[in-house]
N, C-alpha and C positions, 0 to 999 in steps of 0.2 A: 336241214341236218336231222339227224335222229339219234335218240340215246341208244348207247349201247351197253349192256351189262359185260362184268369181267370177273372172273374169282380172286379173291383177297386173301391175305393172311394178315391176320393180326401180331404185331410183333413188341413185346415190350422193351422199352429203351431206358437203362439208366445212366446217369453220368457219374462215373469214378474219378475222385480227385486227383487233379494234376501234382498236386504238392506231395502228397504220401503215397499216394498210388493204391490205396487201400480203403480209405472210406467212399461211404457214397455221398454225393451232394444232396441234399433234401431242402426242400423248401422251410423256411424258417419263420415265415408271416409277416417279414419286414418287406413290405412293398414299395418302390418308389415312383409313383403315377406322373411324375414330371420328367423322369426318363423316358424319350420317346421309342427306344427300342429294345431296353434290357430291364424291364420292372421287378423281375422277382429275385429278392436274394435268395441263395440258397446257404448252406453249410454243412461243411464235412462232419459226418458221422464220427470220425476218428480224430483228426487233427484240428477242427473247429476253422479250417480255411473257408472265405466267404466269396461267392461269385456271385455276378448278375447274369440273368438269361431271359429270355423273351418267351420262352416256355417254362412249365413247371415240371419237373423230372421227380419221379419217373412219369413217362407218358406212353403212348400206344402210337404206334407208326402202323401204316398198312403197305406192303409188299404184293405187287402184282404176282400173280402163283404162275402165268407164264412167262416171266422174266428169267 
């Protein structure tokens, strides 16, 4: 096998609150390292709703430019 390069485009991803539909869920620094898959607690900037994620939002993902 050999490596091949391809062009990618970075995309910012934020999580909008499922409860109020307006606020953004951001990490609040309360991590649960005993949780196997979702250790990062996030809190809504508008309504205060809390939710656990396996990643910290906002984050950057990459899209293949050719797709």
